N, C-alpha and C positions, 0 to 999 in steps of 0.2 A: 465875269470871273473876278474875285476879290484878290487884290494884291497884298501880300504879307511879307514883311521882312523878318525872317526866322532865326531864332537862336538855336544852338546845338541841341539843347534838351528836348524841345518839341520836335525837332527833325528826327532825332534818334527814336524817340517815343513812337512816332508815327511809323517809323520804319520797322522797329522791332515787332509792332502789332500787325505788320503787313497791311497797312492802310495808306502807305505814302503814295503809291500809284493812284489810288482812289481819291485821295486828297488832291492830287494834281489835276484832277478833272474839274474841280470847283475853284481851286485857289491857285494863283501864280505866286510861287515862292521865290523871293529874292534872298540869296544866301551870301552874306559877306565872306570874303576869302578867309578871314580868321576863323569863321564858323566852319567852313568847309575843311579847313586844316584840322581842326579839333575833331570833326566827325570822321575823318579819314586817316588819322594819324596811325591807328592800328587797323589794317585792312581785314582783321579777323574779329574785331570787336563787334558786339551785337549791333545790328542796324547798318553797319558800314557797307555791305554788299548792295542792298537796295538803294542806298544814297548814291554810291558810285554808279550804279546802273542808270539811275535817273540823271545823273550828271552826263554820263556818256550819251544818253538819248536826248540830250539838250532840253529836259524837262524842268530843269532847275536853272535859275538865272544867277550867275555869279557876280557879285559886286566886288570889283577889285578895290584893294586897300587904298589906292590913289584916289578913288572916287568918294571917299568918306572924310568929312572934316572931323578930326578928333574932338572927343568931349573935352570940356574944361575939366582939369585935374580935380577939381571939387566934386564934380559929378562922377567921374571915372573911378574914384577911390573905392576899392573893395570889389570892383567888377572885373570879370575875366576879359581877355582881349575880344572874345566873340560878342559878349554882351555889350561891351562898350561900342563895337562896331555897329551892332544892330541899332543901338539907340542913337548913336551918332548919325547914321544914315537915315533912320526913320524921322529924327528931329529935323535934319537938314532938308529932307524932301517931302515932309508932311505925310509920311506913310504910317500904316499900322504896323505895330511890332508884335510878333508871336513869341512871347516869352512867358515861361512859368516860374522862373526863379523869383522869390518874394523881393529880395533887395533891388533887383533890377526893375521889377514892377513899380516899387516905390520911387526909384530915380526917374523912371519914365514919367510917372505922374508930375514930378517937379519940373520935368522938361516939357510937359504939355504933350507928350506922345501918347496916342491911343494905343492900348494894349488889348490883345486877346490872349487866351490861353489855349492849350491843347484840348481841353474839355470843351471849349466853345467850338472848336473846329469839329470834334466828334458830333456835337448836337446838330451842327449845320449839315454834316454829311448824312446823319440819320434822317433830318427833315427832308432832304433832297432825295431820299431812298437810295443812297449809294452804300450805306451799311445797314444791316438789319438789327445790330445789337451794339449798343454802347458798352453794356456789360462785358461782353466778350473781349473788347479792346482793353477795358479796364483790368480785366484778369490778366491779359498778356502783359500789360504794363507792370502789374504787380509781380508777375513771374520774372521780369527783367530788373526788378528793383527800383522801378519808377514810382516814387512815393506820392500818394494823395492823402490828404487828411480824411479821416472817416466822414466828416461833415461834408467836404467837397464831393467826395464819392457818392454819398447819399443824395446830395443836391443834383449831381448830374444824372443819376438814374431816375429821379423823380421828374426832372425836366425832360428826359428822354421818354418818359412814359413806361418805364420798365420796373 
């Protein structure tokens, strides 16, 4: 089971597409408290219920704020508190970060943090036979306003064999 330190965007995206519970069969998700606070701030927001359910079932591992060494201000500038917590923890513990936001990915690269995106998670789930269609997940994401460039969408579908 691969361990990923996840940001809010991917966690919500997996949740709104109804693949969070499936994802948790292959990945252990570490969720900094700041990310969890962001995801659950509005209990009626899309994706909040499956995330809260996974938390109640102890399928998500919460990383307390006190366990994270803050990023240097030069790195943290322009990042949200969740992204900064993900990158701080991942850098400190040599973990892989699950982040989709472009700016955070660039900062991760400067920090030497390995990053995967939500699309990579989908490809892994499909290759393991846990989901039958990447296309259906991408369609659910689009319906909830989760943006992918047309090029990335096309690349994911080609790599998924769809």
